[in-house]
C-alpha positions as CSV (number, residue, x, y, z in Angstrom):
1,X,154.0,120.9,-10.2
2,X,150.4,122.2,-10.0
3,X,149.9,125.4,-11.9
4,X,153.7,125.6,-12.9
5,X,153.1,122.8,-15.4
6,X,151.1,125.1,-17.8
7,X,153.6,127.9,-17.3
8,X,156.4,125.5,-18.5
9,X,154.5,124.1,-21.3
10,X,153.1,127.3,-22.7
11,X,156.5,128.8,-23.9
12,X,157.4,125.5,-25.7
13,X,153.9,125.3,-27.3
14,X,153.9,128.9,-28.3
15,X,157.6,128.7,-29.7
16,X,156.7,125.6,-31.6
17,X,153.5,126.9,-33.2
18,X,155.2,130.2,-34.0
19,X,158.2,128.3,-35.8
20,X,155.7,126.3,-37.7
21,X,153.8,129.5,-38.9
22,X,157.0,131.2,-40.0
23,X,158.1,128.1,-41.9
24,X,154.8,127.7,-43.6
25,X,154.3,131.4,-44.3
26,X,157.7,131.5,-46.0
27,X,156.9,128.6,-48.3
28,X,155.4,129.7,-51.7
29,X,153.0,126.6,-51.7
30,X,152.7,125.5,-48.2
31,X,151.4,128.9,-47.2
32,X,148.0,127.7,-48.6
33,X,147.8,125.1,-45.9
34,X,147.5,127.3,-43.0
35,X,143.9,128.5,-43.8
36,X,142.9,124.9,-44.2
37,X,144.6,123.7,-41.0
38,X,143.1,126.6,-39.0
39,X,139.7,125.9,-40.4
40,X,139.7,122.3,-39.6
41,X,141.1,123.1,-36.2
42,X,138.3,125.5,-35.5
43,X,135.8,123.0,-36.6
44,X,137.2,120.5,-34.2
45,X,136.8,122.8,-31.4
46,X,133.5,124.2,-32.4
47,X,131.9,120.8,-32.7
48,X,133.0,119.9,-29.0
49,X,131.6,123.0,-27.4
50,X,129.6,122.2,-24.6
51,X,127.5,125.5,-24.8
52,X,126.1,125.2,-28.2
53,X,122.7,123.8,-27.0
54,X,122.4,126.7,-24.5
55,X,123.3,129.3,-27.1
56,X,120.8,127.8,-29.6
57,X,118.0,128.5,-27.0
58,X,119.2,131.7,-25.5
59,X,120.3,133.5,-28.7
60,X,119.0,132.4,-32.1
61,X,121.6,134.5,-33.9
62,X,124.5,133.1,-31.8
63,X,126.3,132.0,-35.0
64,X,127.3,135.4,-36.1
65,X,128.9,135.9,-32.6
66,X,130.6,132.7,-32.9
67,X,132.0,133.5,-36.2
68,X,133.3,136.8,-34.8
69,X,134.9,134.8,-32.0
70,X,136.7,132.5,-34.4
71,X,138.0,135.5,-36.5
72,X,139.6,136.8,-33.3
73,X,141.1,133.3,-32.8
74,X,142.8,133.7,-36.3
75,X,144.1,137.2,-35.9
76,X,147.8,135.6,-34.7
77,X,147.9,133.6,-37.8
78,X,146.6,136.6,-40.0
79,X,149.3,138.9,-38.7
80,X,152.1,136.5,-39.4
81,X,150.8,136.0,-42.9
82,X,150.6,139.8,-43.3
83,X,154.1,140.2,-42.0
84,X,155.3,138.1,-44.9
85,X,153.2,139.8,-47.4
86,X,150.7,136.9,-48.0
87,X,147.7,139.1,-48.5
88,X,145.7,136.5,-50.4
89,X,146.3,133.7,-47.8
90,X,145.4,136.0,-45.0
91,X,142.1,137.2,-46.6
92,X,141.3,133.5,-47.3
93,X,141.9,132.7,-43.6
94,X,139.7,135.4,-42.5
95,X,136.9,134.3,-44.9
96,X,137.2,130.6,-44.2
97,X,137.6,130.4,-40.5
98,X,134.1,131.9,-39.5
99,X,132.3,129.4,-41.6
100,X,133.2,126.8,-38.9
101,X,130.3,128.5,-36.7
102,X,127.7,127.0,-39.0
103,X,129.0,123.5,-38.8
104,X,126.6,121.3,-36.8
105,X,127.8,120.0,-33.3
106,X,128.8,116.4,-32.8
107,X,125.9,114.4,-32.2
108,X,125.9,112.0,-29.1
109,X,125.5,108.3,-29.7
110,X,121.9,107.7,-28.8
111,X,121.2,104.4,-30.6
112,X,121.2,101.4,-28.3
113,X,121.6,99.0,-31.3
114,X,124.9,97.2,-31.1
115,X,126.9,97.6,-34.3
116,X,129.9,95.5,-35.1
117,X,133.3,97.1,-35.5
118,X,136.5,96.1,-37.0
119,X,138.2,97.3,-34.0
120,X,138.5,95.5,-30.6
121,X,136.2,97.1,-27.9
122,X,139.2,97.9,-25.8
123,X,140.2,100.4,-28.5
124,X,137.2,102.4,-27.8
125,X,138.6,105.6,-29.2
126,X,138.8,103.9,-32.5
127,X,135.4,102.5,-32.3
128,X,133.7,105.7,-31.4
129,X,136.0,107.7,-33.6
130,X,135.0,105.7,-36.7
131,X,131.2,105.8,-35.8
132,X,130.8,109.3,-34.4
133,X,133.5,111.6,-35.4
134,X,133.7,110.1,-39.0
135,X,137.4,109.4,-38.8
136,X,137.0,106.6,-41.3
137,X,135.8,109.4,-43.8
138,X,138.9,111.3,-42.9
139,X,141.2,108.3,-43.5
140,X,139.5,107.4,-46.9
141,X,139.8,111.1,-48.1
142,X,143.4,111.0,-47.1
143,X,144.2,107.7,-49.0
144,X,142.3,109.1,-52.1
145,X,144.4,112.4,-51.8
146,X,147.7,110.5,-51.4
147,X,146.9,108.1,-54.2
148,X,145.9,110.8,-56.7
149,X,149.2,112.7,-56.0
150,X,151.2,109.8,-55.4
151,X,154.0,110.9,-57.7
152,X,154.8,113.7,-55.2
153,X,156.3,112.1,-52.1
154,X,155.1,115.1,-50.1
155,X,151.5,113.9,-50.6
156,X,151.6,110.7,-48.5
157,X,153.9,112.4,-46.1
158,X,151.4,115.0,-45.3
159,X,148.7,112.4,-45.2
160,X,150.4,110.5,-42.5
161,X,151.0,113.7,-40.6
162,X,147.3,114.6,-41.0
163,X,146.1,111.1,-40.0
164,X,148.5,111.3,-36.8
165,X,146.8,114.7,-35.9
166,X,143.3,113.0,-36.4
167,X,144.2,110.2,-34.1
168,X,145.6,112.5,-31.5
169,X,142.3,114.3,-31.3
170,X,140.7,110.7,-30.5
171,X,142.9,110.3,-27.6
172,X,142.4,114.0,-26.3
173,X,139.6,113.4,-23.8
174,X,140.3,111.1,-20.7
175,X,137.7,108.3,-20.2
176,X,135.6,108.2,-17.0
177,X,137.3,106.8,-14.0
178,X,134.8,103.8,-14.1
179,X,136.6,102.6,-17.3
180,X,140.0,102.4,-15.5
181,X,138.9,99.6,-13.3
182,X,140.7,96.9,-15.5
183,X,143.9,98.8,-15.0
184,X,143.8,99.1,-11.2
185,X,145.2,95.4,-10.7
186,X,148.2,95.7,-13.2
187,X,148.7,99.3,-14.5
188,X,151.8,98.6,-16.3
189,X,150.4,95.6,-18.3
190,X,147.2,97.4,-19.0
191,X,149.0,100.5,-20.4
192,X,151.2,98.5,-22.5
193,X,148.2,96.8,-24.0
194,X,146.5,100.3,-24.6
195,X,149.6,101.4,-26.4
196,X,150.0,98.1,-28.4
197,X,146.5,98.4,-29.7
198,X,146.9,101.9,-30.6
199,X,150.1,101.1,-32.5
200,X,148.6,98.1,-34.3
201,X,145.6,99.9,-35.7
202,X,147.9,102.9,-36.7
203,X,150.3,100.9,-38.5
204,X,147.5,99.0,-40.3
205,X,145.7,102.3,-41.2
206,X,149.0,104.0,-42.2
207,X,150.2,101.2,-44.4
208,X,148.7,102.7,-47.7
209,X,150.4,105.9,-47.1
210,X,153.8,104.2,-46.4
211,X,153.4,102.1,-49.5
212,X,152.7,105.1,-51.7
213,X,155.7,107.0,-50.2
214,X,158.0,104.0,-50.6
215,X,157.1,103.4,-54.2
216,X,157.6,107.0,-55.0
217,X,160.9,108.7,-55.4
218,X,161.3,109.2,-51.8
219,X,162.2,105.5,-51.3
220,X,161.4,103.1,-48.6
221,X,163.9,104.5,-46.1
222,X,162.1,107.9,-46.0
223,X,158.8,106.0,-45.8
224,X,160.0,103.8,-42.8
225,X,161.4,107.0,-40.9
226,X,158.1,108.7,-41.5
227,X,156.2,105.7,-40.1
228,X,158.5,105.4,-37.1
229,X,157.9,109.2,-36.5
230,X,154.1,108.6,-36.4
231,X,154.5,105.6,-34.1
232,X,156.6,107.6,-31.7
233,X,154.1,110.6,-31.8
234,X,151.0,108.3,-31.1
235,X,152.7,106.3,-28.3
236,X,153.5,109.7,-26.6
237,X,150.1,110.9,-27.2
238,X,148.5,107.8,-25.4
239,X,151.1,108.2,-22.6
240,X,150.2,111.8,-22.1
241,X,146.5,110.8,-21.7
242,X,147.3,108.7,-18.6
243,X,150.2,110.7,-17.4
244,X,148.0,113.6,-16.5
245,X,144.8,111.7,-16.1
246,X,142.0,112.9,-15.3
247,X,142.9,116.6,-16.1
248,X,141.5,117.0,-19.7
249,X,143.0,120.5,-20.1
250,X,146.5,119.5,-19.0
251,X,146.2,116.3,-21.3
252,X,145.3,118.5,-24.3
253,X,147.9,121.2,-23.6
254,X,150.7,118.5,-23.2
255,X,149.6,116.6,-26.3
256,X,149.5,119.7,-28.3
257,X,153.1,120.5,-27.1
258,X,154.2,116.9,-27.8
259,X,152.8,117.1,-31.4
260,X,154.2,120.6,-32.1
261,X,157.6,119.6,-31.0
262,X,157.4,116.4,-33.1
263,X,156.4,118.4,-36.1
264,X,159.6,120.5,-35.6
265,X,161.8,117.7,-34.9
266,X,164.5,118.5,-37.6
267,X,164.2,122.2,-37.2
268,X,166.7,122.6,-34.3
269,X,168.9,120.1,-32.4
270,X,167.1,120.7,-29.1
271,X,163.9,119.4,-30.3
272,X,165.0,115.7,-30.7
273,X,166.6,115.7,-27.2
274,X,163.6,117.3,-25.7
275,X,161.4,114.8,-27.3
276,X,163.5,111.9,-26.1
277,X,163.6,113.1,-22.5
278,X,159.9,113.7,-22.7
279,X,159.2,110.2,-24.0
280,X,160.9,108.4,-21.2
281,X,159.5,110.9,-18.6
282,X,156.0,110.0,-19.9
283,X,156.5,106.3,-19.5
284,X,157.5,106.8,-15.9
285,X,154.7,109.5,-15.1
286,X,151.8,107.5,-16.7
287,X,152.7,104.2,-14.9
288,X,153.0,106.3,-11.6
289,X,149.5,108.1,-12.2
290,X,147.9,104.9,-12.8
291,X,149.4,103.3,-9.7
292,X,148.1,106.1,-7.7
293,X,144.6,105.3,-8.8
294,X,145.0,101.7,-7.9
295,X,145.8,102.8,-4.2
296,X,142.9,105.1,-4.1
C-alpha cells in the first residue's frame, strides 16, 4: 500500500489518542496522569535521539532549544486540558515536560564482558532491555507501587498497563537483517517461538500484578481478563514488528495504533472488532513478510 498505509493509520491513531485525552481530562483523579505519561514518553523519545552527540558538539546550549521543542510537543495536550478547565494540570505539564531535555541519552553497550541473564539469548529484547534501558527498575517500581496501593484494584491494573507499554517500547526497533538468518528456513516456526518467548516472560513478570489484583476486591475474573488483554496486546506488538519489517517508522506507528486501540477497547463497539480483524491480519502479514525475506 506504500504511502497510503500511514494515511490510513493516522486517523485511527489520532482518534484513539484524542479519545484517551478527553477521558483522562474529564476524570478528577486520572487527569494528573497526563503530565506523567507525557513526561515519560518524551524521555523515551529523547534518550533515543540520534542527533544528541552532534548537538552537544555544535551547540553547547542545545538543551534549552530541546526544552522549547518538547514544550511544543505538549501543546495539544495542554489545549485539551485548558478546554476542560484543568489549569493546574496544564501548568504542571508545561513545567514537567521540558525537564526531559536534561535527561542523559541512552548509553550504548560497550563492555565485551559476558554477563549471564535470566532470559534466553533468543529473547534479546528482554536481555538488552533489562541491561541497558533499565526495564528491570521499571518493573520493580511498578511492583512496589502496586503492592503499596494493593487495596485499590486500579493500582495493579495500571501497573499491568504501564508494563505492557514498557515492553512495547522494547519491540519498537526492528533488528538487523543478519539476525533474521535463523528465520529464513522456517519463518512460521521461528515467529511462533518469538511470540511464545515474549508471552512466557510477560506472564511471569505480570504474575505479581495479577495476584495483587485477584486478591483485591476486583476478583480473579477481572485479573484474568486484564492479563489476557496484556497477552493480546503484546502478541500484536511482536507481530507488527515483523509484519512491517524492516521499516522502523511504520513499525512504531502501527504499534502505537494497536496499543491505542487496545487501551480504548471498551470505549466503542467498533474497537474490539477492529482489533480482532487486525490481529488475524498481522498473523498473515508477518508470515508473508518473513517468507519474502526467505526468498530474497
